[in-house]
N, CA, C, O and the ligand as a Tripos MOL2 file, in Angstrom:
@<TRIPOS>MOLECULE
protein
  221   219    56     0     0
PROTEIN
NO_CHARGES

@<TRIPOS>ATOM
      1 N          11.9660   10.2750  -15.6110 N.3       1 MET1
      2 CA         12.7250    9.5150  -14.6460 C.3       1 MET1
      3 C          12.0450    9.5520  -13.3020 C.2       1 MET1
      4 O          11.8170    8.5120  -12.6840 O.2       1 MET1
      5 N          11.7040   10.7990  -12.8260 N.am      2 TRP2
      6 CA         11.0700   10.8310  -11.5170 C.3       2 TRP2
      7 C           9.6740   10.2720  -11.5500 C.2       2 TRP2
      8 O           9.2050    9.7210  -10.5540 O.2       2 TRP2
      9 N           9.0020   10.3980  -12.6620 N.am      3 ASN3
     10 CA          7.6180    9.8420  -12.7820 C.3       3 ASN3
     11 C           7.6940    8.3280  -12.7320 C.2       3 ASN3
     12 O           6.7650    7.7010  -12.2220 O.2       3 ASN3
     13 N           8.7560    7.7060  -13.2350 N.am      4 LYS4
     14 CA          8.8760    6.2510  -13.1430 C.3       4 LYS4
     15 C           9.0500    5.8150  -11.7060 C.2       4 LYS4
     16 O           8.4830    4.8150  -11.2680 O.2       4 LYS4
     17 N           9.8820    6.6170  -10.9440 N.am      5 ILE5
     18 CA         10.1010    6.2840   -9.5640 C.3       5 ILE5
     19 C           8.7830    6.3970   -8.7630 C.2       5 ILE5
     20 O           8.4520    5.5230   -7.9620 O.2       5 ILE5
     21 N           8.0610    7.4740   -8.9990 N.am      6 ILE6
     22 CA          6.7860    7.6640   -8.3010 C.3       6 ILE6
     23 C           5.8280    6.4920   -8.5900 C.2       6 ILE6
     24 O           5.2140    5.9360   -7.6790 O.2       6 ILE6
     25 N           5.7160    6.1290   -9.8990 N.am      7 SER7
     26 CA          4.7040    5.0720  -10.2920 C.3       7 SER7
     27 C           5.1510    3.7540   -9.6990 C.2       7 SER7
     28 O           4.3050    2.8850   -9.4890 O.2       7 SER7
     29 N           6.4170    3.5520   -9.4160 N.am      8 TRP8
     30 CA          6.8410    2.2680   -8.8760 C.3       8 TRP8
     31 C           6.2910    2.0670   -7.4510 C.2       8 TRP8
     32 O           6.1000    0.9330   -7.0100 O.2       8 TRP8
     33 N           6.0410    3.1680   -6.7420 N.am      9 PHE9
     34 CA          5.5180    3.0670   -5.3910 C.3       9 PHE9
     35 C           3.9880    2.9980   -5.3440 C.2       9 PHE9
     36 O           3.4010    2.7810   -4.2840 O.2       9 PHE9
     37 N           3.3590    3.1820   -6.4890 N.am     10 GLN10
     38 CA          1.9040    3.2640   -6.4920 C.3      10 GLN10
     39 C           1.3500    1.8350   -6.7370 C.2      10 GLN10
     40 O           1.1560    1.4350   -7.8850 O.2      10 GLN10
     41 N           1.0990    1.0770   -5.6570 N.am     11 GLU11
     42 CA          0.5440   -0.2100   -5.8360 C.3      11 GLU11
     43 C          -0.9220   -0.1260   -6.2660 C.2      11 GLU11
     44 O          -1.6120    0.8510   -5.9770 O.2      11 GLU11
     45 N          -1.3760   -1.1540   -6.9540 N.am     12 THR12
     46 CA         -2.7890   -1.1950   -7.3590 C.3      12 THR12
     47 C          -3.3730   -2.4690   -6.8240 C.2      12 THR12
     48 O          -2.6610   -3.4350   -6.5480 O.2      12 THR12
     49 N          -4.7070   -2.4620   -6.6770 N.am     13 CYS13
     50 CA         -5.4430   -3.6130   -6.2310 C.3      13 CYS13
     51 C          -5.3980   -4.7350   -7.2750 C.2      13 CYS13
     52 O          -5.6790   -4.4930   -8.4480 O.2      13 CYS13
     53 N          -5.0420   -5.9790   -6.8530 N.am     14 PRO14
     54 CA         -4.9570   -7.0680   -7.7990 C.3      14 PRO14
     55 C          -6.3940   -7.5040   -8.2990 C.2      14 PRO14
     56 O          -6.5120   -8.2180   -9.2950 O.2      14 PRO14
     57 N          -7.4190   -7.0770   -7.6160 N.am     15 THR15
     58 CA         -8.7560   -7.4790   -7.9930 C.3      15 THR15
     59 C          -9.3970   -6.5370   -8.9800 C.2      15 THR15
     60 O          -9.8750   -6.9540  -10.0350 O.2      15 THR15
     61 N          -9.4070   -5.2350   -8.6250 N.am     16 CYS16
     62 CA        -10.0880   -4.2490   -9.4690 C.3      16 CYS16
     63 C          -9.1270   -3.2290  -10.1170 C.2      16 CYS16
     64 O          -9.5360   -2.3620  -10.8900 O.2      16 CYS16
     65 N          -7.8380   -3.3690   -9.7690 N.am     17 HIS17
     66 CA         -6.8060   -2.5310  -10.3330 C.3      17 HIS17
     67 C          -6.9890   -1.0110  -10.0450 C.2      17 HIS17
     68 O          -6.5010   -0.1490  -10.7760 O.2      17 HIS17
     69 N          -7.7080   -0.7440   -8.9570 N.am     18 GLU18
     70 CA         -7.7680    0.6450   -8.5210 C.3      18 GLU18
     71 C          -6.5040    0.9740   -7.7860 C.2      18 GLU18
     72 O          -5.8970    0.0970   -7.1700 O.2      18 GLU18
     73 N          -6.0920    2.2170   -7.8370 N.am     19 GLU19
     74 CA         -4.8790    2.6270   -7.0920 C.3      19 GLU19
     75 C          -5.1610    2.5900   -5.5960 C.2      19 GLU19
     76 O          -6.1940    3.0970   -5.1590 O.2      19 GLU19
     77 N          -4.2830    2.0110   -4.8110 N.am     20 LEU20
     78 CA         -4.4200    1.8810   -3.3710 C.3      20 LEU20
     79 C          -4.3090    3.2580   -2.7520 C.2      20 LEU20
     80 O          -3.5600    4.1130   -3.2240 O.2      20 LEU20
     81 N          -5.0870    3.4640   -1.6590 N.am     21 VAL21
     82 CA         -5.0570    4.7330   -0.9600 C.3      21 VAL21
     83 C          -4.3910    4.5540    0.3850 C.2      21 VAL21
     84 O          -4.4640    3.4780    0.9780 O.2      21 VAL21
     85 N          -3.7340    5.6100    0.8790 N.am     22 CYS22
     86 CA         -3.0350    5.5140    2.1500 C.3      22 CYS22
     87 C          -3.9840    5.5690    3.3140 C.2      22 CYS22
     88 O          -5.0300    6.2150    3.2470 O.2      22 CYS22
     89 N          -3.6240    4.8920    4.3800 N.am     23 GLU23
     90 CA         -4.4550    4.8550    5.5720 C.3      23 GLU23
     91 C          -3.5560    5.0080    6.8330 C.2      23 GLU23
     92 O          -2.4980    4.3870    6.9300 O.2      23 GLU23
     93 N          -3.9890    5.8190    7.7550 N.am     24 LYS24
     94 CA         -3.1830    5.9490    8.9430 C.3      24 LYS24
     95 C          -3.2710    4.7090    9.7970 C.2      24 LYS24
     96 O          -4.3180    4.0640    9.8430 O.2      24 LYS24
     97 N          -2.1940    4.3620   10.4770 N.am     25 PHE25
     98 CA         -2.1610    3.1040   11.2460 C.3      25 PHE25
     99 C          -1.6300    3.3360   12.6220 C.2      25 PHE25
    100 O          -0.5210    2.9040   12.9380 O.2      25 PHE25
    101 N          -2.4060    4.0200   13.4720 N.am     26 GLY26
    102 CA         -2.0630    4.1890   14.8610 C.3      26 GLY26
    103 C          -0.6690    4.8180   15.0980 C.2      26 GLY26
    104 O          -0.3010    5.7510   14.3840 O.2      26 GLY26
    105 N           0.0800    4.3470   16.0440 N.am     27 ALA27
    106 CA          1.3650    4.9510   16.3810 C.3      27 ALA27
    107 C           2.5080    4.1700   15.7350 C.2      27 ALA27
    108 O           3.6710    4.5370   15.8960 O.2      27 ALA27
    109 N           2.1960    3.1100   15.0130 N.am     28 TYR28
    110 CA          3.2760    2.3070   14.3720 C.3      28 TYR28
    111 C           3.9490    3.1310   13.2770 C.2      28 TYR28
    112 O           3.3490    4.0060   12.6520 O.2      28 TYR28
    113 N           5.2290    2.8030   13.0770 N.am     29 CYS29
    114 CA          5.9420    3.4360   12.0020 C.3      29 CYS29
    115 C           5.8150    2.5430   10.7790 C.2      29 CYS29
    116 O           6.7410    1.8140   10.4230 O.2      29 CYS29
    117 N           4.6620    2.6120   10.1480 N.am     30 CYS30
    118 CA          4.4400    1.7780    8.9850 C.3      30 CYS30
    119 C           3.4460    2.4750    8.0870 C.2      30 CYS30
    120 O           2.7180    3.3800    8.4940 O.2      30 CYS30
    121 N           3.4440    2.0210    6.8580 N.am     31 THR31
    122 CA          2.5410    2.6050    5.8640 C.3      31 THR31
    123 C           1.4720    1.5420    5.5150 C.2      31 THR31
    124 O           1.7930    0.3780    5.2710 O.2      31 THR31
    125 N           0.2300    1.9640    5.4990 N.am     32 VAL32
    126 CA         -0.8140    1.0720    5.1160 C.3      32 VAL32
    127 C          -1.5430    1.6370    3.9350 C.2      32 VAL32
    128 O          -1.9630    2.7940    3.9270 O.2      32 VAL32
    129 N          -1.6900    0.7750    2.9070 N.am     33 LYS33
    130 CA         -2.4330    1.1610    1.7350 C.3      33 LYS33
    131 C          -3.5860    0.2000    1.5470 C.2      33 LYS33
    132 O          -3.4160   -1.0110    1.6940 O.2      33 LYS33
    133 N          -4.7490    0.7190    1.2240 N.am     34 VAL34
    134 CA         -5.9280   -0.1070    1.1190 C.3      34 VAL34
    135 C          -6.5730    0.1280   -0.2490 C.2      34 VAL34
    136 O          -6.4410    1.2100   -0.8200 O.2      34 VAL34
    137 N          -7.2530   -0.8630   -0.7610 N.am     35 CYS35
    138 CA         -8.0850   -0.6980   -1.9570 C.3      35 CYS35
    139 C          -9.3310    0.1700   -1.5820 C.2      35 CYS35
    140 O          -9.9730   -0.0970   -0.5660 O.2      35 CYS35
    141 N          -9.6650    1.1860   -2.3850 N.am     36 PRO36
    142 CA        -10.8010    1.9820   -2.0810 C.3      36 PRO36
    143 C         -12.1280    1.1930   -2.0780 C.2      36 PRO36
    144 O         -13.1330    1.6620   -1.5440 O.2      36 PRO36
    145 N         -12.1130   -0.0350   -2.6950 N.am     37 ASN37
    146 CA        -13.2980   -0.8600   -2.7520 C.3      37 ASN37
    147 C         -13.2240   -2.0160   -1.7390 C.2      37 ASN37
    148 O         -14.0990   -2.8820   -1.6960 O.2      37 ASN37
    149 N         -12.1570   -2.0040   -0.9290 N.am     38 GLY38
    150 CA        -12.0810   -2.9970    0.1590 C.3      38 GLY38
    151 C         -11.6140   -4.3850   -0.2310 C.2      38 GLY38
    152 O         -11.8330   -5.3360    0.5200 O.2      38 GLY38
    153 N         -10.9870   -4.5280   -1.3670 N.am     39 HIS39
    154 CA        -10.5190   -5.8400   -1.7820 C.3      39 HIS39
    155 C          -9.2260   -6.2240   -1.1470 C.2      39 HIS39
    156 O          -8.9710   -7.4080   -0.9240 O.2      39 HIS39
    157 N          -8.3830   -5.2360   -0.8410 N.am     40 TYR40
    158 CA         -6.9690   -5.5320   -0.6470 C.3      40 TYR40
    159 C          -6.3580   -4.5760    0.3670 C.2      40 TYR40
    160 O          -6.7680   -3.4180    0.4460 O.2      40 TYR40
    161 N          -5.4000   -5.0330    1.1320 N.am     41 ARG41
    162 CA         -4.7560   -4.1950    2.1340 C.3      41 ARG41
    163 C          -3.2870   -4.5430    2.1510 C.2      41 ARG41
    164 O          -2.9150   -5.7170    2.1660 O.2      41 ARG41
    165 N          -2.4460   -3.5110    2.1490 N.am     42 LEU42
    166 CA         -0.9840   -3.7350    2.1190 C.3      42 LEU42
    167 C          -0.3610   -2.8980    3.2300 C.2      42 LEU42
    168 O          -0.4470   -1.6700    3.2380 O.2      42 LEU42
    169 N           0.2680   -3.6020    4.1640 N.am     43 GLU43
    170 CA          0.9760   -2.9060    5.2480 C.3      43 GLU43
    171 C           2.4470   -3.0320    5.0450 C.2      43 GLU43
    172 O           2.9590   -4.1230    4.7910 O.2      43 GLU43
    173 N           3.1560   -1.8940    5.1570 N.am     44 ARG44
    174 CA          4.5990   -1.8940    5.0450 C.3      44 ARG44
    175 C           5.2170   -1.4570    6.3160 C.2      44 ARG44
    176 O           5.2620   -0.2590    6.5980 O.2      44 ARG44
    177 N           5.7120   -2.4000    7.1220 N.am     45 HIS45
    178 CA          6.2580   -2.0860    8.4220 C.3      45 HIS45
    179 C           7.7260   -1.7020    8.2630 C.2      45 HIS45
    180 O           8.4930   -2.4210    7.6220 O.2      45 HIS45
    181 N           8.1090   -0.5850    8.8380 N.am     46 ALA46
    182 CA          9.4600   -0.0900    8.7310 C.3      46 ALA46
    183 C          10.4160   -0.9830    9.5140 C.2      46 ALA46
    184 O          11.5550   -1.2050    9.1030 O.2      46 ALA46
    185 N           9.9300   -1.5000   10.6640 N.am     47 LEU47
    186 CA         10.8210   -2.3400   11.4840 C.3      47 LEU47
    187 C          11.0830   -3.6750   10.8960 C.2      47 LEU47
    188 O          12.1930   -4.1910   11.0270 O.2      47 LEU47
    189 N          10.0730   -4.2930   10.2230 N.am     48 ILE48
    190 CA         10.2520   -5.5900    9.6180 C.3      48 ILE48
    191 C          10.8700   -5.4730    8.2600 C.2      48 ILE48
    192 O          11.7070   -6.2840    7.8630 O.2      48 ILE48
    193 N          10.4460   -4.4500    7.5470 N.am     49 GLY49
    194 CA         11.0060   -4.1890    6.2170 C.3      49 GLY49
    195 C          10.3790   -5.0450    5.0970 C.2      49 GLY49
    196 O          10.8680   -5.0760    3.9670 O.2      49 GLY49
    197 N           9.2870   -5.7320    5.4490 N.am     50 VAL50
    198 CA          8.6610   -6.6450    4.4870 C.3      50 VAL50
    199 C           7.1940   -6.2560    4.3430 C.2      50 VAL50
    200 O           6.5280   -6.1100    5.3680 O.2      50 VAL50
    201 N           6.6660   -6.0850    3.1860 N.am     51 PRO51
    202 CA          5.2490   -5.7960    3.0160 C.3      51 PRO51
    203 C           4.3860   -6.9400    3.4460 C.2      51 PRO51
    204 O           4.7350   -8.0950    3.2030 O.2      51 PRO51
    205 N           3.2710   -6.6670    4.0750 N.am     52 ILE52
    206 CA          2.2980   -7.6810    4.5080 C.3      52 ILE52
    207 C           1.0170   -7.4760    3.7280 C.2      52 ILE52
    208 O           0.4300   -6.3950    3.7680 O.2      52 ILE52
    209 N           0.5740   -8.5040    3.0180 N.am     53 GLU53
    210 CA         -0.6100   -8.3790    2.1900 C.3      53 GLU53
    211 C          -1.8090   -8.9510    2.8880 C.2      53 GLU53
    212 O          -1.7020   -9.9710    3.5690 O.2      53 GLU53
    213 N          -2.9510   -8.3170    2.7360 N.am     54 TYR54
    214 CA         -4.2440   -8.8750    3.1480 C.3      54 TYR54
    215 C          -5.1840   -8.8600    1.9620 C.2      54 TYR54
    216 O          -5.5580   -7.7960    1.4700 O.2      54 TYR54
    217 N          -5.5630  -10.0300    1.5070 N.am     55 ARG55
    218 CA         -6.4490  -10.0670    0.3150 C.3      55 ARG55
    219 C          -7.8530  -10.4460    0.7710 C.2      55 ARG55
    220 O          -8.7650  -10.5390   -0.0500 O.2      55 ARG55
    221 ZN        -10.0630   -3.5540   -5.3560 Zn       56 ZN56
@<TRIPOS>BOND
     1     1     2 1
     2     2     3 1
     3     3     4 2
     4     3     5 am
     5     5     6 1
     6     6     7 1
     7     7     8 2
     8     7     9 am
     9     9    10 1
    10    10    11 1
    11    11    12 2
    12    11    13 am
    13    13    14 1
    14    14    15 1
    15    15    16 2
    16    15    17 am
    17    17    18 1
    18    18    19 1
    19    19    20 2
    20    19    21 am
    21    21    22 1
    22    22    23 1
    23    23    24 2
    24    23    25 am
    25    25    26 1
    26    26    27 1
    27    27    28 2
    28    27    29 am
    29    29    30 1
    30    30    31 1
    31    31    32 2
    32    31    33 am
    33    33    34 1
    34    34    35 1
    35    35    36 2
    36    35    37 am
    37    37    38 1
    38    38    39 1
    39    39    40 2
    40    39    41 am
    41    41    42 1
    42    42    43 1
    43    43    44 2
    44    43    45 am
    45    45    46 1
    46    46    47 1
    47    47    48 2
    48    47    49 am
    49    49    50 1
    50    50    51 1
    51    51    52 2
    52    51    53 am
    53    53    54 1
    54    54    55 1
    55    55    56 2
    56    55    57 am
    57    57    58 1
    58    58    59 1
    59    59    60 2
    60    59    61 am
    61    61    62 1
    62    62    63 1
    63    63    64 2
    64    63    65 am
    65    65    66 1
    66    66    67 1
    67    67    68 2
    68    67    69 am
    69    69    70 1
    70    70    71 1
    71    71    72 2
    72    71    73 am
    73    73    74 1
    74    74    75 1
    75    75    76 2
    76    75    77 am
    77    77    78 1
    78    78    79 1
    79    79    80 2
    80    79    81 am
    81    81    82 1
    82    82    83 1
    83    83    84 2
    84    83    85 am
    85    85    86 1
    86    86    87 1
    87    87    88 2
    88    87    89 am
    89    89    90 1
    90    90    91 1
    91    91    92 2
    92    91    93 am
    93    93    94 1
    94    94    95 1
    95    95    96 2
    96    95    97 am
    97    97    98 1
    98    98    99 1
    99    99   100 2
   100    99   101 am
   101   101   102 1
   102   102   103 1
   103   103   104 2
   104   103   105 am
   105   105   106 1
   106   106   107 1
   107   107   108 2
   108   107   109 am
   109   109   110 1
   110   110   111 1
   111   111   112 2
   112   111   113 am
   113   113   114 1
   114   114   115 1
   115   115   116 2
   116   115   117 am
   117   117   118 1
   118   118   119 1
   119   119   120 2
   120   119   121 am
   121   121   122 1
   122   122   123 1
   123   123   124 2
   124   123   125 am
   125   125   126 1
   126   126   127 1
   127   127   128 2
   128   127   129 am
   129   129   130 1
   130   130   131 1
   131   131   132 2
   132   131   133 am
   133   133   134 1
   134   134   135 1
   135   135   136 2
   136   135   137 am
   137   137   138 1
   138   138   139 1
   139   139   140 2
   140   139   141 am
   141   141   142 1
   142   142   143 1
   143   143   144 2
   144   143   145 am
   145   145   146 1
   146   146   147 1
   147   147   148 2
   148   147   149 am
   149   149   150 1
   150   150   151 1
   151   151   152 2
   152   151   153 am
   153   153   154 1
   154   154   155 1
   155   155   156 2
   156   155   157 am
   157   157   158 1
   158   158   159 1
   159   159   160 2
   160   159   161 am
   161   161   162 1
   162   162   163 1
   163   163   164 2
   164   163   165 am
   165   165   166 1
   166   166   167 1
   167   167   168 2
   168   167   169 am
   169   169   170 1
   170   170   171 1
   171   171   172 2
   172   171   173 am
   173   173   174 1
   174   174   175 1
   175   175   176 2
   176   175   177 am
   177   177   178 1
   178   178   179 1
   179   179   180 2
   180   179   181 am
   181   181   182 1
   182   182   183 1
   183   183   184 2
   184   183   185 am
   185   185   186 1
   186   186   187 1
   187   187   188 2
   188   187   189 am
   189   189   190 1
   190   190   191 1
   191   191   192 2
   192   191   193 am
   193   193   194 1
   194   194   195 1
   195   195   196 2
   196   195   197 am
   197   197   198 1
   198   198   199 1
   199   199   200 2
   200   199   201 am
   201   201   202 1
   202   202   203 1
   203   203   204 2
   204   203   205 am
   205   205   206 1
   206   206   207 1
   207   207   208 2
   208   207   209 am
   209   209   210 1
   210   210   211 1
   211   211   212 2
   212   211   213 am
   213   213   214 1
   214   214   215 1
   215   215   216 2
   216   215   217 am
   217   217   218 1
   218   218   219 1
   219   219   220 2
@<TRIPOS>SUBSTRUCTURE
     1 MET1         2 RESIDUE 1 A MET
     2 TRP2         6 RESIDUE 1 A TRP
     3 ASN3        10 RESIDUE 1 A ASN
     4 LYS4        14 RESIDUE 1 A LYS
     5 ILE5        18 RESIDUE 1 A ILE
     6 ILE6        22 RESIDUE 1 A ILE
     7 SER7        26 RESIDUE 1 A SER
     8 TRP8        30 RESIDUE 1 A TRP
     9 PHE9        34 RESIDUE 1 A PHE
    10 GLN10       38 RESIDUE 1 A GLN
    11 GLU11       42 RESIDUE 1 A GLU
    12 THR12       46 RESIDUE 1 A THR
    13 CYS13       50 RESIDUE 1 A CYS
    14 PRO14       54 RESIDUE 1 A PRO
    15 THR15       58 RESIDUE 1 A THR
    16 CYS16       62 RESIDUE 1 A CYS
    17 HIS17       66 RESIDUE 1 A HIS
    18 GLU18       70 RESIDUE 1 A GLU
    19 GLU19       74 RESIDUE 1 A GLU
    20 LEU20       78 RESIDUE 1 A LEU
    21 VAL21       82 RESIDUE 1 A VAL
    22 CYS22       86 RESIDUE 1 A CYS
    23 GLU23       90 RESIDUE 1 A GLU
    24 LYS24       94 RESIDUE 1 A LYS
    25 PHE25       98 RESIDUE 1 A PHE
    26 GLY26      102 RESIDUE 1 A GLY
    27 ALA27      106 RESIDUE 1 A ALA
    28 TYR28      110 RESIDUE 1 A TYR
    29 CYS29      114 RESIDUE 1 A CYS
    30 CYS30      118 RESIDUE 1 A CYS
    31 THR31      122 RESIDUE 1 A THR
    32 VAL32      126 RESIDUE 1 A VAL
    33 LYS33      130 RESIDUE 1 A LYS
    34 VAL34      134 RESIDUE 1 A VAL
    35 CYS35      138 RESIDUE 1 A CYS
    36 PRO36      142 RESIDUE 1 A PRO
    37 ASN37      146 RESIDUE 1 A ASN
    38 GLY38      150 RESIDUE 1 A GLY
    39 HIS39      154 RESIDUE 1 A HIS
    40 TYR40      158 RESIDUE 1 A TYR
    41 ARG41      162 RESIDUE 1 A ARG
    42 LEU42      166 RESIDUE 1 A LEU
    43 GLU43      170 RESIDUE 1 A GLU
    44 ARG44      174 RESIDUE 1 A ARG
    45 HIS45      178 RESIDUE 1 A HIS
    46 ALA46      182 RESIDUE 1 A ALA
    47 LEU47      186 RESIDUE 1 A LEU
    48 ILE48      190 RESIDUE 1 A ILE
    49 GLY49      194 RESIDUE 1 A GLY
    50 VAL50      198 RESIDUE 1 A VAL
    51 PRO51      202 RESIDUE 1 A PRO
    52 ILE52      206 RESIDUE 1 A ILE
    53 GLU53      210 RESIDUE 1 A GLU
    54 TYR54      214 RESIDUE 1 A TYR
    55 ARG55      218 RESIDUE 1 A ARG
    56 ZN56       221 GROUP 0 **** ****
């Protein structure tokens, strides 16, 4: 059960399917995950509540 919840939060790169890695993003209250190969970037802003994708 818990493993399913964890895996739900683990986004993968749509290009190479590598697991995205977390990246610090200044003083903003948001989570940034990037592809380790630089294909993809996902920002999740707490204030907006909507993920922003950069492909
Ligand atoms: Zn990738």
